C-alpha positions as CSV (number, residue, x, y, z in Angstrom):
1,X,-29.8,-2.2,-3.7
2,X,-26.3,-0.6,-3.9
3,X,-24.6,0.0,-0.5
4,X,-23.9,3.4,0.9
5,X,-20.8,4.5,2.7
6,X,-22.7,4.3,6.1
7,X,-23.6,0.7,5.4
8,X,-19.8,0.0,5.3
9,X,-18.6,2.4,7.9
10,X,-21.5,3.5,10.2
11,X,-19.2,5.5,12.5
12,X,-16.9,7.6,10.4
13,X,-15.3,9.4,13.4
14,X,-11.6,8.3,13.3
15,X,-10.0,7.1,16.6
16,X,-6.6,8.3,17.2
17,X,-4.3,5.3,18.2
18,X,-1.0,6.9,18.2
19,X,0.8,10.3,17.1
20,X,3.9,12.2,17.3
21,X,5.5,10.7,14.1
22,X,7.2,12.4,11.2
23,X,5.3,10.7,8.2
24,X,3.6,7.4,8.7
25,X,3.1,5.0,5.8
26,X,3.0,1.3,4.7
27,X,0.6,-0.2,7.5
28,X,0.3,-4.0,7.6
29,X,-1.5,-6.2,10.1
30,X,-0.1,-9.5,11.4
31,X,-2.5,-12.4,12.5
32,X,-0.5,-12.4,15.8
33,X,-2.4,-9.1,16.5
34,X,0.1,-6.4,15.9
35,X,0.4,-3.6,13.3
36,X,3.6,-2.7,11.6
37,X,4.0,0.7,9.9
38,X,6.9,2.7,8.4
39,X,8.0,6.3,9.7
40,X,9.8,7.2,6.5
41,X,11.9,10.4,7.7
42,X,12.5,8.7,11.1
43,X,14.1,5.5,9.3
44,X,12.1,3.3,11.5
45,X,9.5,0.5,11.3
46,X,7.3,0.5,14.3
47,X,5.1,-2.1,15.9
48,X,1.9,-1.4,17.6
49,X,-0.2,-3.6,19.8
50,X,-3.3,-2.8,21.9
51,X,-1.4,-4.0,25.0
52,X,2.1,-2.5,24.7
53,X,1.3,0.5,22.4
54,X,4.3,1.7,20.1
55,X,7.7,-0.1,19.9
56,X,10.5,0.3,17.4
57,X,10.6,-2.8,15.3
58,X,13.4,-2.2,12.8
59,X,15.9,0.8,12.8
60,X,17.3,1.7,10.6
61,X,14.8,0.6,8.1
62,X,16.5,2.4,5.1
63,X,13.5,4.7,5.0
64,X,11.1,1.9,4.2
65,X,7.5,2.8,2.9
66,X,5.2,-0.1,1.9
67,X,5.1,-3.3,3.8
68,X,3.4,-6.7,3.5
69,X,3.9,-10.3,4.4
70,X,4.6,-13.3,2.0
71,X,2.9,-16.6,2.5
72,X,5.7,-17.8,4.9
73,X,5.0,-14.7,7.2
74,X,8.2,-13.0,6.1
75,X,8.0,-9.2,6.1
76,X,8.5,-7.6,2.7
77,X,9.5,-4.0,2.5
78,X,9.9,-1.3,-0.1
79,X,12.9,0.9,0.8
80,X,13.3,4.4,-0.5
81,X,16.9,4.6,1.1
82,X,17.9,1.2,0.1
83,X,16.2,1.6,-3.5
84,X,15.2,-2.0,-3.1
85,X,12.5,-4.5,-2.2
86,X,13.8,-6.4,0.8
87,X,12.6,-9.5,2.9
88,X,13.2,-10.5,6.5
89,X,15.6,-13.5,6.9
90,X,15.3,-15.9,9.8
91,X,17.8,-13.9,11.8
92,X,15.7,-10.7,11.5
93,X,17.9,-9.1,8.9
94,X,16.2,-7.4,5.9
95,X,17.9,-8.9,2.8
96,X,17.7,-7.7,-0.8
97,X,15.0,-9.3,-3.0
98,X,15.3,-6.8,-6.0
99,X,17.4,-3.6,-6.4
100,X,18.0,-3.6,-10.2
101,X,16.2,-3.8,-13.5
102,X,18.3,-4.8,-16.4
103,X,21.4,-3.8,-14.5
104,X,20.1,-0.3,-13.5
105,X,19.2,0.6,-9.9
106,X,15.6,1.1,-9.1
107,X,14.2,4.5,-8.2
108,X,12.7,4.0,-4.7
109,X,10.2,1.2,-4.4
110,X,7.0,2.4,-2.7
111,X,4.2,-0.1,-2.4
112,X,3.9,-3.8,-2.6
113,X,1.4,-6.6,-2.9
114,X,1.9,-10.4,-3.3
115,X,-0.1,-12.8,-5.5
116,X,-1.2,-16.0,-3.9
117,X,1.2,-17.8,-6.6
118,X,4.1,-16.0,-4.8
119,X,4.7,-13.1,-7.4
120,X,5.6,-9.9,-5.8
121,X,4.3,-6.8,-7.5
122,X,5.7,-3.3,-6.6
123,X,5.7,0.3,-7.8
124,X,8.8,2.2,-8.3
125,X,8.2,6.0,-8.4
126,X,11.1,8.4,-7.9
127,X,9.8,10.0,-4.6
128,X,12.8,8.8,-2.5
129,X,15.6,10.1,-4.7
130,X,16.9,13.3,-6.4
131,X,16.3,13.5,-10.2
132,X,20.0,13.1,-11.1
133,X,20.2,9.8,-9.1
134,X,17.6,8.0,-11.4
135,X,19.2,5.3,-13.6
136,X,15.9,4.4,-15.2
137,X,13.9,6.8,-17.8
138,X,10.6,5.8,-16.3
139,X,8.7,5.1,-13.1
140,X,7.5,1.6,-13.4
141,X,5.2,-1.2,-12.0
142,X,7.2,-4.5,-11.7
143,X,6.8,-8.1,-10.7
144,X,9.4,-10.3,-8.9
145,X,9.0,-13.8,-10.3
146,X,9.5,-17.0,-8.3
147,X,12.9,-17.3,-9.7
148,X,13.8,-13.7,-8.4
149,X,13.9,-12.3,-12.0
150,X,12.4,-8.8,-12.2
151,X,9.9,-8.2,-15.0
152,X,8.5,-4.7,-16.1
153,X,4.7,-4.6,-16.3
154,X,4.1,-0.9,-16.8
155,X,6.2,2.0,-17.6
156,X,3.7,4.8,-18.7
157,X,2.7,6.1,-15.4
158,X,3.7,9.4,-14.0
159,X,4.0,8.4,-10.4
160,X,2.8,4.8,-9.7
161,X,1.9,4.2,-6.1
162,X,-0.6,2.1,-4.4
163,X,-1.5,-1.5,-5.4
164,X,-4.3,-3.9,-4.6
165,X,-5.7,-7.1,-5.9
166,X,-9.5,-7.7,-6.2
167,X,-10.5,-10.6,-3.9
168,X,-10.4,-13.2,-6.7
169,X,-7.0,-11.7,-7.9
170,X,-8.5,-11.2,-11.4
171,X,-7.8,-7.5,-11.4
172,X,-4.8,-5.2,-10.2
173,X,-5.6,-1.8,-9.1
174,X,-2.7,0.7,-9.5
175,X,-2.7,4.4,-8.2
176,X,-1.1,7.0,-10.4
177,X,-0.6,9.7,-7.7
178,X,0.4,12.6,-10.2
179,X,-2.5,12.0,-12.4
180,X,-4.8,11.5,-9.3
181,X,-6.1,8.4,-10.9
182,X,-6.6,4.6,-9.9
183,X,-6.3,2.3,-12.9
184,X,-7.8,-1.3,-13.2
185,X,-6.0,-4.1,-15.1
186,X,-7.1,-7.5,-15.9
187,X,-4.6,-10.0,-14.8
188,X,-3.7,-12.9,-17.2
189,X,-3.0,-16.3,-16.1
190,X,0.8,-15.6,-16.7
191,X,0.5,-12.5,-14.5
192,X,0.6,-9.8,-17.1
193,X,-1.7,-6.8,-17.1
194,X,-4.2,-6.4,-19.9
195,X,-7.0,-4.0,-20.7
196,X,-6.2,-1.1,-18.5
197,X,-8.7,1.6,-17.8
198,X,-9.3,4.5,-15.5
199,X,-11.3,3.1,-12.6
200,X,-11.4,6.2,-10.3
201,X,-10.6,9.7,-11.0
202,X,-9.8,11.9,-8.1
203,X,-9.8,15.3,-9.9
204,X,-11.4,17.2,-7.0
205,X,-10.7,20.3,-5.1
206,X,-9.7,18.7,-2.0
207,X,-5.9,18.4,-1.4
208,X,-4.5,14.9,-1.5
209,X,-3.5,12.4,-4.3
210,X,-4.4,8.8,-4.5
211,X,-1.7,6.8,-2.5
212,X,-2.3,3.6,-0.6
213,X,-5.3,1.2,-1.0
214,X,-6.9,-1.9,0.3
215,X,-9.8,-4.1,-0.8
216,X,-12.5,-5.7,1.4
217,X,-14.0,-9.3,0.8
218,X,-16.9,-7.8,-1.2
219,X,-14.4,-6.1,-3.7
220,X,-14.9,-2.5,-2.4
221,X,-11.8,-0.4,-2.7
222,X,-10.4,1.9,0.0
223,X,-8.1,4.5,-1.4
224,X,-6.4,7.4,0.4
225,X,-6.5,10.5,-1.5
226,X,-8.3,13.7,-2.2
227,X,-9.9,14.9,1.0
228,X,-9.5,11.5,2.9
229,X,-10.2,8.0,2.5
230,X,-12.2,7.3,-0.5
231,X,-14.6,4.2,-0.6
232,X,-15.3,2.9,-4.0
233,X,-17.5,-0.1,-5.0
234,X,-16.4,-2.9,-7.4
235,X,-18.0,-0.9,-10.3
236,X,-16.0,2.2,-9.6
237,X,-18.7,4.1,-7.9
238,X,-17.5,6.5,-5.3
239,X,-19.7,5.9,-2.2
240,X,-18.2,8.7,-0.2
241,X,-15.0,9.9,1.6
242,X,-14.0,9.5,5.2
243,X,-12.4,12.7,6.6
244,X,-9.4,12.9,8.9
245,X,-7.7,15.7,10.7
246,X,-4.6,14.8,8.8
247,X,-4.3,13.6,5.1
248,X,-4.0,9.8,5.2
249,X,-1.4,8.1,3.2
250,X,-2.2,4.4,3.5
251,X,-4.6,1.8,5.2
252,X,-4.5,-1.7,6.5
253,X,-7.5,-3.9,7.7
254,X,-6.7,-5.5,11.1
255,X,-7.9,-6.9,14.4
256,X,-9.0,-10.5,14.6
257,X,-12.1,-9.9,12.5
258,X,-10.1,-7.8,9.9
259,X,-12.9,-5.1,10.4
260,X,-10.8,-2.4,11.7
261,X,-9.2,0.0,9.2
262,X,-5.8,1.2,10.5
263,X,-5.0,4.6,8.7
264,X,-1.6,6.1,8.5
265,X,-2.0,9.9,8.3
266,X,1.1,12.1,8.4
267,X,2.1,12.2,12.1
268,X,-0.5,9.8,13.5
269,X,-2.3,6.4,13.3
270,X,-6.0,6.3,13.2
271,X,-8.7,3.5,13.4
272,X,-12.2,3.2,12.0
273,X,-14.4,0.1,12.1
274,X,-16.1,-1.4,9.0
275,X,-18.9,-3.9,8.8
276,X,-17.1,-5.6,5.9
277,X,-13.7,-7.4,6.6
278,X,-10.7,-6.8,4.5
279,X,-9.1,-9.4,2.3
280,X,-6.3,-11.3,4.1
281,X,-2.7,-10.3,3.7
282,X,-1.5,-13.5,5.5
């Protein structure tokens, strides 16, 4: 029997964790039991723990958006202001990993995921720059290879945004915010994207566009978008939407059991509990 939304999330009343921010994004959970997230206009990455609450972690963050960790536990950030993907060095300084494609500056890297082979996949819409600042004539999805070369994977999206791998990494999901769609691509052994198709269409009356997303260990996809947090099974069936008092932008599975879903939503951070743990980031 197919699961329902209430099977996954019995209590769909969000818990407010923290508030008073400008625009929260890019949450990621560290196994040492803390959450990092970006406040883009505030030019700050914050850290939250259940014991100390909110603390500034990096300021200035060059208006970072999406965050993740690599296999060595180093923070990876997509920077709107820096127009780059950066990585934290041993001294805590964020250093450039990629800021150009074929000699031209990136637009404003938005979201990022890392394959188990070390490949860094990121989206590069133009949200963080003025139109006249763009040096590329497209908004792409890229991969940073092990040798630090930057490879273009997709160039036909209107506004590529959130990214997530299926649990076995055979599929990459990519949001196109402007078209309000989530696409699914088969991932080749070489890391290329094949057989793309529309996986979820958020053509609904509710405000909000598909933005960030994560996947649980059963392959269910959690996508922020029209009306709240969409929960979709691995076949693309929309099980339901969790509503928030503010439109959510992104999510991260956290806590020791990875069954808490931390949601960035405009000026606040919320939490809901799931019966199914999320896939590990680190």
